[in-house]
N, CA, C, O and CB atoms as a CASP TS submission, in Angstrom:
PFRMAT TS
TARGET T0000
AUTHOR 0000-0000-0000
METHOD Language model
MODEL 1
PARENT N/A
ATOM      1  N   MET     1      -1.629  10.251  14.594  1.00  0.00           N
ATOM      2  CA  MET     1      -0.971  10.722  15.297  1.00  0.00           C
ATOM      3  C   MET     1       0.039   8.872  14.763  1.00  0.00           C
ATOM      4  O   MET     1      -0.597   7.819  14.721  1.00  0.00           O
ATOM      5  CB  MET     1      -1.755  11.371  16.971  1.00  0.00           C
ATOM      6  N   PRO     2       1.402   8.927  14.479  1.00  0.00           N
ATOM      7  CA  PRO     2       1.516   8.148  14.457  1.00  0.00           C
ATOM      8  C   PRO     2       1.418   6.867  15.297  1.00  0.00           C
ATOM      9  O   PRO     2       0.840   7.005  16.375  1.00  0.00           O
ATOM     10  CB  PRO     2       2.032   8.452  14.119  1.00  0.00           C
ATOM     11  N   LYS     3       2.085   5.112  14.859  1.00  0.00           N
ATOM     12  CA  LYS     3       1.819   4.198  16.426  1.00  0.00           C
ATOM     13  C   LYS     3       3.362   4.138  16.219  1.00  0.00           C
ATOM     14  O   LYS     3       4.159   4.569  15.386  1.00  0.00           O
ATOM     15  CB  LYS     3       0.670   2.333  16.598  1.00  0.00           C
ATOM     16  N   ALA     4       3.414   3.347  17.454  1.00  0.00           N
ATOM     17  CA  ALA     4       4.490   2.519  17.659  1.00  0.00           C
ATOM     18  C   ALA     4       5.019   1.414  16.874  1.00  0.00           C
ATOM     19  O   ALA     4       4.307   0.840  16.050  1.00  0.00           O
ATOM     20  CB  ALA     4       4.305   2.090  18.638  1.00  0.00           C
ATOM     21  N   PHE     5       5.933   1.166  17.034  1.00  0.00           N
ATOM     22  CA  PHE     5       6.550   0.540  15.922  1.00  0.00           C
ATOM     23  C   PHE     5       6.614  -1.040  16.077  1.00  0.00           C
ATOM     24  O   PHE     5       7.419  -1.743  15.465  1.00  0.00           O
ATOM     25  CB  PHE     5       7.947   1.135  15.751  1.00  0.00           C
ATOM     26  N   ASP     6       5.467  -1.603  17.158  1.00  0.00           N
ATOM     27  CA  ASP     6       5.068  -2.770  17.818  1.00  0.00           C
ATOM     28  C   ASP     6       4.601  -4.801  16.610  1.00  0.00           C
ATOM     29  O   ASP     6       4.185  -5.943  16.805  1.00  0.00           O
ATOM     30  CB  ASP     6       3.492  -1.875  18.692  1.00  0.00           C
ATOM     31  N   ALA     7       5.079  -3.930  15.545  1.00  0.00           N
ATOM     32  CA  ALA     7       4.365  -4.758  14.183  1.00  0.00           C
ATOM     33  C   ALA     7       5.747  -5.642  14.154  1.00  0.00           C
ATOM     34  O   ALA     7       6.860  -5.294  14.549  1.00  0.00           O
ATOM     35  CB  ALA     7       3.900  -3.642  12.390  1.00  0.00           C
ATOM     36  N   ASP     8       5.370  -6.817  13.605  1.00  0.00           N
ATOM     37  CA  ASP     8       6.290  -7.945  13.669  1.00  0.00           C
ATOM     38  C   ASP     8       7.626  -7.013  12.292  1.00  0.00           C
ATOM     39  O   ASP     8       7.544  -7.079  11.065  1.00  0.00           O
ATOM     40  CB  ASP     8       5.220  -9.880  13.072  1.00  0.00           C
ATOM     41  N   TYR     9       8.602  -6.318  13.051  1.00  0.00           N
ATOM     42  CA  TYR     9       9.725  -6.055  12.322  1.00  0.00           C
ATOM     43  C   TYR     9      10.598  -6.904  11.564  1.00  0.00           C
ATOM     44  O   TYR     9      11.455  -6.352  10.873  1.00  0.00           O
ATOM     45  CB  TYR     9      10.367  -5.571  13.007  1.00  0.00           C
ATOM     46  N   ARG    10      10.482  -8.842  11.586  1.00  0.00           N
ATOM     47  CA  ARG    10      10.888  -9.408  10.472  1.00  0.00           C
ATOM     48  C   ARG    10      10.471  -9.214   9.186  1.00  0.00           C
ATOM     49  O   ARG    10      11.135  -9.519   8.195  1.00  0.00           O
ATOM     50  CB  ARG    10      10.794 -10.410  10.626  1.00  0.00           C
ATOM     51  N   THR    11       9.257  -8.654   9.177  1.00  0.00           N
ATOM     52  CA  THR    11       9.097  -8.797   7.573  1.00  0.00           C
ATOM     53  C   THR    11       9.306  -7.886   6.841  1.00  0.00           C
ATOM     54  O   THR    11       8.789  -7.707   5.739  1.00  0.00           O
ATOM     55  CB  THR    11       7.981  -9.107   7.125  1.00  0.00           C
ATOM     56  N   ASN    12      10.344  -6.999   7.562  1.00  0.00           N
ATOM     57  CA  ASN    12      10.777  -6.024   6.536  1.00  0.00           C
ATOM     58  C   ASN    12      12.634  -5.817   6.475  1.00  0.00           C
ATOM     59  O   ASN    12      13.220  -5.308   7.431  1.00  0.00           O
ATOM     60  CB  ASN    12       9.930  -4.489   6.988  1.00  0.00           C
ATOM     61  N   TRP    13      13.099  -6.112   5.698  1.00  0.00           N
ATOM     62  CA  TRP    13      14.492  -6.718   5.586  1.00  0.00           C
ATOM     63  C   TRP    13      15.182  -5.796   6.208  1.00  0.00           C
ATOM     64  O   TRP    13      16.089  -6.343   6.835  1.00  0.00           O
ATOM     65  CB  TRP    13      15.069  -7.011   4.194  1.00  0.00           C
ATOM     66  N   LEU    14      15.189  -4.753   6.325  1.00  0.00           N
ATOM     67  CA  LEU    14      16.525  -3.758   7.071  1.00  0.00           C
ATOM     68  C   LEU    14      16.095  -3.874   8.415  1.00  0.00           C
ATOM     69  O   LEU    14      16.494  -2.813   8.895  1.00  0.00           O
ATOM     70  CB  LEU    14      16.687  -1.896   6.609  1.00  0.00           C
ATOM     71  N   PRO    15      15.603  -4.419   9.209  1.00  0.00           N
ATOM     72  CA  PRO    15      15.470  -3.914  10.872  1.00  0.00           C
ATOM     73  C   PRO    15      15.788  -5.829  11.054  1.00  0.00           C
ATOM     74  O   PRO    15      16.688  -6.273  11.766  1.00  0.00           O
ATOM     75  CB  PRO    15      13.313  -2.913  11.663  1.00  0.00           C
ATOM     76  N   ALA    16      14.962  -6.578  10.356  1.00  0.00           N
ATOM     77  CA  ALA    16      14.643  -7.774  10.759  1.00  0.00           C
ATOM     78  C   ALA    16      16.793  -7.803  10.392  1.00  0.00           C
ATOM     79  O   ALA    16      17.070  -8.859  10.960  1.00  0.00           O
ATOM     80  CB  ALA    16      13.037  -8.875   9.683  1.00  0.00           C
ATOM     81  N   GLY    17      17.711  -7.433  10.013  1.00  0.00           N
ATOM     82  CA  GLY    17      18.681  -7.585   9.634  1.00  0.00           C
ATOM     83  C   GLY    17      20.103  -7.166  10.526  1.00  0.00           C
ATOM     84  O   GLY    17      21.279  -7.200  10.164  1.00  0.00           O
ATOM     85  N   LEU    18      19.445  -6.725  11.949  1.00  0.00           N
ATOM     86  CA  LEU    18      19.721  -6.150  12.646  1.00  0.00           C
ATOM     87  C   LEU    18      19.281  -7.357  14.315  1.00  0.00           C
ATOM     88  O   LEU    18      18.306  -7.975  14.742  1.00  0.00           O
ATOM     89  CB  LEU    18      19.066  -4.723  12.186  1.00  0.00           C
ATOM     90  N   GLU    19      20.841  -7.075  14.757  1.00  0.00           N
ATOM     91  CA  GLU    19      21.045  -8.119  16.486  1.00  0.00           C
ATOM     92  C   GLU    19      20.105  -7.249  17.126  1.00  0.00           C
ATOM     93  O   GLU    19      19.963  -6.028  17.191  1.00  0.00           O
ATOM     94  CB  GLU    19      22.935  -8.160  17.591  1.00  0.00           C
ATOM     95  N   ALA    20      19.308  -8.582  17.730  1.00  0.00           N
ATOM     96  CA  ALA    20      17.885  -8.103  18.458  1.00  0.00           C
ATOM     97  C   ALA    20      18.583  -6.791  19.758  1.00  0.00           C
ATOM     98  O   ALA    20      17.863  -5.879  20.165  1.00  0.00           O
ATOM     99  CB  ALA    20      16.893  -9.913  19.451  1.00  0.00           C
ATOM    100  N   GLU    21      20.017  -6.963  20.214  1.00  0.00           N
ATOM    101  CA  GLU    21      19.961  -5.673  21.186  1.00  0.00           C
ATOM    102  C   GLU    21      20.397  -4.773  20.016  1.00  0.00           C
ATOM    103  O   GLU    21      20.870  -3.925  20.772  1.00  0.00           O
ATOM    104  CB  GLU    21      21.083  -5.635  22.729  1.00  0.00           C
ATOM    105  N   HIS    22      20.665  -4.178  18.608  1.00  0.00           N
ATOM    106  CA  HIS    22      20.274  -2.777  18.136  1.00  0.00           C
ATOM    107  C   HIS    22      18.942  -2.806  17.967  1.00  0.00           C
ATOM    108  O   HIS    22      18.295  -1.768  18.103  1.00  0.00           O
ATOM    109  CB  HIS    22      20.918  -2.295  16.866  1.00  0.00           C
ATOM    110  N   PHE    23      18.480  -3.716  17.723  1.00  0.00           N
ATOM    111  CA  PHE    23      17.179  -3.116  17.054  1.00  0.00           C
ATOM    112  C   PHE    23      16.033  -2.658  18.473  1.00  0.00           C
ATOM    113  O   PHE    23      15.000  -1.991  18.434  1.00  0.00           O
ATOM    114  CB  PHE    23      16.385  -4.545  15.854  1.00  0.00           C
ATOM    115  N   SER    24      16.529  -3.138  19.318  1.00  0.00           N
ATOM    116  CA  SER    24      16.026  -2.815  20.564  1.00  0.00           C
ATOM    117  C   SER    24      16.175  -1.138  21.215  1.00  0.00           C
ATOM    118  O   SER    24      15.322  -0.354  21.631  1.00  0.00           O
ATOM    119  CB  SER    24      16.755  -3.838  21.440  1.00  0.00           C
ATOM    120  N   ALA    25      17.642  -1.038  21.079  1.00  0.00           N
ATOM    121  CA  ALA    25      17.611   0.494  20.749  1.00  0.00           C
ATOM    122  C   ALA    25      17.671   1.578  19.860  1.00  0.00           C
ATOM    123  O   ALA    25      18.240   2.667  19.931  1.00  0.00           O
ATOM    124  CB  ALA    25      18.145   0.806  21.115  1.00  0.00           C
ATOM    125  N   LEU    26      17.164   1.200  19.250  1.00  0.00           N
ATOM    126  CA  LEU    26      16.434   1.183  17.796  1.00  0.00           C
ATOM    127  C   LEU    26      14.918   1.826  17.469  1.00  0.00           C
ATOM    128  O   LEU    26      14.523   2.716  16.716  1.00  0.00           O
ATOM    129  CB  LEU    26      16.290  -0.318  17.436  1.00  0.00           C
ATOM    130  N   ASN    27      14.308   0.965  18.371  1.00  0.00           N
ATOM    131  CA  ASN    27      13.029   0.446  18.456  1.00  0.00           C
ATOM    132  C   ASN    27      12.114   1.607  18.935  1.00  0.00           C
ATOM    133  O   ASN    27      11.262   2.016  18.147  1.00  0.00           O
ATOM    134  CB  ASN    27      13.000  -0.788  19.387  1.00  0.00           C
ATOM    135  N   PRO    28      12.244   2.281  20.414  1.00  0.00           N
ATOM    136  CA  PRO    28      11.792   3.841  20.280  1.00  0.00           C
ATOM    137  C   PRO    28      11.787   4.771  19.496  1.00  0.00           C
ATOM    138  O   PRO    28      10.962   5.684  19.455  1.00  0.00           O
ATOM    139  CB  PRO    28      12.178   4.431  20.867  1.00  0.00           C
ATOM    140  N   TYR    29      12.505   4.644  18.966  1.00  0.00           N
ATOM    141  CA  TYR    29      12.490   6.051  17.500  1.00  0.00           C
ATOM    142  C   TYR    29      11.817   5.561  16.023  1.00  0.00           C
ATOM    143  O   TYR    29      11.874   6.282  15.027  1.00  0.00           O
ATOM    144  CB  TYR    29      14.476   6.554  16.910  1.00  0.00           C
ATOM    145  N   LEU    30      11.286   4.461  16.029  1.00  0.00           N
ATOM    146  CA  LEU    30      10.922   3.910  14.727  1.00  0.00           C
ATOM    147  C   LEU    30       8.991   4.169  15.632  1.00  0.00           C
ATOM    148  O   LEU    30       8.531   3.969  16.756  1.00  0.00           O
ATOM    149  CB  LEU    30      11.853   1.799  14.172  1.00  0.00           C
ATOM    150  N   ASP    31       8.231   4.916  13.756  1.00  0.00           N
ATOM    151  CA  ASP    31       7.429   4.421  13.716  1.00  0.00           C
ATOM    152  C   ASP    31       7.119   4.232  12.924  1.00  0.00           C
ATOM    153  O   ASP    31       7.731   4.422  11.873  1.00  0.00           O
ATOM    154  CB  ASP    31       6.917   4.605  14.122  1.00  0.00           C
ATOM    155  N   LEU    32       5.456   3.529  13.093  1.00  0.00           N
ATOM    156  CA  LEU    32       5.357   3.006  11.763  1.00  0.00           C
ATOM    157  C   LEU    32       4.179   3.663  11.420  1.00  0.00           C
ATOM    158  O   LEU    32       3.356   3.959  12.286  1.00  0.00           O
ATOM    159  CB  LEU    32       5.325   1.462  11.591  1.00  0.00           C
ATOM    160  N   VAL    33       3.970   3.991   9.917  1.00  0.00           N
ATOM    161  CA  VAL    33       3.062   4.987   9.156  1.00  0.00           C
ATOM    162  C   VAL    33       2.885   3.382   8.111  1.00  0.00           C
ATOM    163  O   VAL    33       3.529   2.335   8.042  1.00  0.00           O
ATOM    164  CB  VAL    33       3.961   6.896   8.336  1.00  0.00           C
ATOM    165  N   GLU    34       1.651   3.935   7.426  1.00  0.00           N
ATOM    166  CA  GLU    34       0.427   3.498   5.999  1.00  0.00           C
ATOM    167  C   GLU    34       1.542   3.709   4.994  1.00  0.00           C
ATOM    168  O   GLU    34       2.264   4.674   5.248  1.00  0.00           O
ATOM    169  CB  GLU    34      -1.303   4.780   5.598  1.00  0.00           C
ATOM    170  N   LEU    35       1.800   3.098   4.043  1.00  0.00           N
ATOM    171  CA  LEU    35       2.161   3.952   2.585  1.00  0.00           C
ATOM    172  C   LEU    35       1.391   3.462   1.861  1.00  0.00           C
ATOM    173  O   LEU    35       0.785   2.434   2.163  1.00  0.00           O
ATOM    174  CB  LEU    35       3.559   3.896   1.868  1.00  0.00           C
ATOM    175  N   GLU    36       1.117   4.575  -0.145  1.00  0.00           N
ATOM    176  CA  GLU    36       0.083   3.536  -0.501  1.00  0.00           C
ATOM    177  C   GLU    36       1.128   3.098  -1.592  1.00  0.00           C
ATOM    178  O   GLU    36       2.223   3.651  -1.699  1.00  0.00           O
ATOM    179  CB  GLU    36      -1.639   4.057  -1.010  1.00  0.00           C
ATOM    180  N   HIS    37       0.710   2.069  -2.389  1.00  0.00           N
ATOM    181  CA  HIS    37       1.572   1.584  -3.340  1.00  0.00           C
ATOM    182  C   HIS    37       2.147   2.573  -4.245  1.00  0.00           C
ATOM    183  O   HIS    37       1.235   3.248  -4.721  1.00  0.00           O
ATOM    184  CB  HIS    37       0.947   0.637  -4.050  1.00  0.00           C
ATOM    185  N   GLY    38       3.207   2.902  -4.641  1.00  0.00           N
ATOM    186  CA  GLY    38       3.406   3.657  -5.918  1.00  0.00           C
ATOM    187  C   GLY    38       3.862   5.726  -4.851  1.00  0.00           C
ATOM    188  O   GLY    38       4.240   6.742  -5.435  1.00  0.00           O
ATOM    189  N   GLN    39       3.687   5.626  -3.814  1.00  0.00           N
ATOM    190  CA  GLN    39       3.773   6.547  -3.261  1.00  0.00           C
ATOM    191  C   GLN    39       5.350   7.292  -3.419  1.00  0.00           C
ATOM    192  O   GLN    39       6.315   6.531  -3.345  1.00  0.00           O
ATOM    193  CB  GLN    39       3.295   6.152  -2.051  1.00  0.00           C
ATOM    194  N   VAL    40       5.548   8.445  -3.587  1.00  0.00           N
ATOM    195  CA  VAL    40       6.728   9.170  -3.421  1.00  0.00           C
ATOM    196  C   VAL    40       6.885   9.380  -2.356  1.00  0.00           C
ATOM    197  O   VAL    40       6.072   9.742  -1.506  1.00  0.00           O
ATOM    198  CB  VAL    40       6.883  10.186  -3.981  1.00  0.00           C
ATOM    199  N   LEU    41       8.548   9.063  -2.239  1.00  0.00           N
ATOM    200  CA  LEU    41       8.949   9.381  -0.458  1.00  0.00           C
ATOM    201  C   LEU    41      10.145  10.342  -0.523  1.00  0.00           C
ATOM    202  O   LEU    41      10.503  10.890   0.519  1.00  0.00           O
ATOM    203  CB  LEU    41       9.540   7.785   0.586  1.00  0.00           C
ATOM    204  N   TYR    42      10.913  10.632  -1.906  1.00  0.00           N
ATOM    205  CA  TYR    42      11.805  11.937  -1.428  1.00  0.00           C
ATOM    206  C   TYR    42      11.785  11.658  -3.556  1.00  0.00           C
ATOM    207  O   TYR    42      11.933  10.692  -4.305  1.00  0.00           O
ATOM    208  CB  TYR    42      13.864  11.728   0.124  1.00  0.00           C
ATOM    209  N   GLU    43      11.474  13.366  -3.748  1.00  0.00           N
ATOM    210  CA  GLU    43      12.469  13.269  -5.188  1.00  0.00           C
ATOM    211  C   GLU    43      13.741  14.084  -4.731  1.00  0.00           C
ATOM    212  O   GLU    43      14.169  14.766  -3.800  1.00  0.00           O
ATOM    213  CB  GLU    43      11.690  14.105  -6.796  1.00  0.00           C
ATOM    214  N   PRO    44      14.077  13.583  -5.973  1.00  0.00           N
ATOM    215  CA  PRO    44      15.791  13.794  -6.138  1.00  0.00           C
ATOM    216  C   PRO    44      15.918  15.045  -6.086  1.00  0.00           C
ATOM    217  O   PRO    44      15.009  15.662  -6.642  1.00  0.00           O
ATOM    218  CB  PRO    44      16.568  13.303  -7.494  1.00  0.00           C
ATOM    219  N   GLY    45      17.007  15.865  -5.451  1.00  0.00           N
ATOM    220  CA  GLY    45      17.032  17.301  -5.097  1.00  0.00           C
ATOM    221  C   GLY    45      16.080  18.047  -4.065  1.00  0.00           C
ATOM    222  O   GLY    45      16.391  19.180  -3.698  1.00  0.00           O
ATOM    223  N   GLY    46      15.126  17.541  -3.674  1.00  0.00           N
ATOM    224  CA  GLY    46      14.477  17.971  -2.525  1.00  0.00           C
ATOM    225  C   GLY    46      14.951  17.952  -1.413  1.00  0.00           C
ATOM    226  O   GLY    46      15.997  17.333  -1.221  1.00  0.00           O
ATOM    227  N   PRO    47      14.169  18.772  -0.161  1.00  0.00           N
ATOM    228  CA  PRO    47      14.157  18.766   1.019  1.00  0.00           C
ATOM    229  C   PRO    47      14.251  17.380   1.629  1.00  0.00           C
ATOM    230  O   PRO    47      13.580  16.699   0.854  1.00  0.00           O
ATOM    231  CB  PRO    47      13.147  19.443   1.349  1.00  0.00           C
ATOM    232  N   ILE    48      14.667  16.653   2.497  1.00  0.00           N
ATOM    233  CA  ILE    48      14.325  15.200   3.543  1.00  0.00           C
ATOM    234  C   ILE    48      13.801  16.086   4.099  1.00  0.00           C
ATOM    235  O   ILE    48      14.177  17.257   4.046  1.00  0.00           O
ATOM    236  CB  ILE    48      15.424  14.104   4.458  1.00  0.00           C
ATOM    237  N   ARG    49      12.595  15.552   4.883  1.00  0.00           N
ATOM    238  CA  ARG    49      11.701  15.840   6.223  1.00  0.00           C
ATOM    239  C   ARG    49      11.800  14.195   6.596  1.00  0.00           C
ATOM    240  O   ARG    49      11.255  13.758   7.610  1.00  0.00           O
ATOM    241  CB  ARG    49       9.794  16.621   5.942  1.00  0.00           C
TER
END
């Protein structure tokens, strides 16, 4: 089961660019996931899950 996004979001450039109030609104919908280096997240033309 994914963990809630409670890590320091400022280490990721996308959420770090958000104003605190916008991040607070988005935070309940975020999940922290661990990825391996080079892991493919999406193949062009493939379904988005």
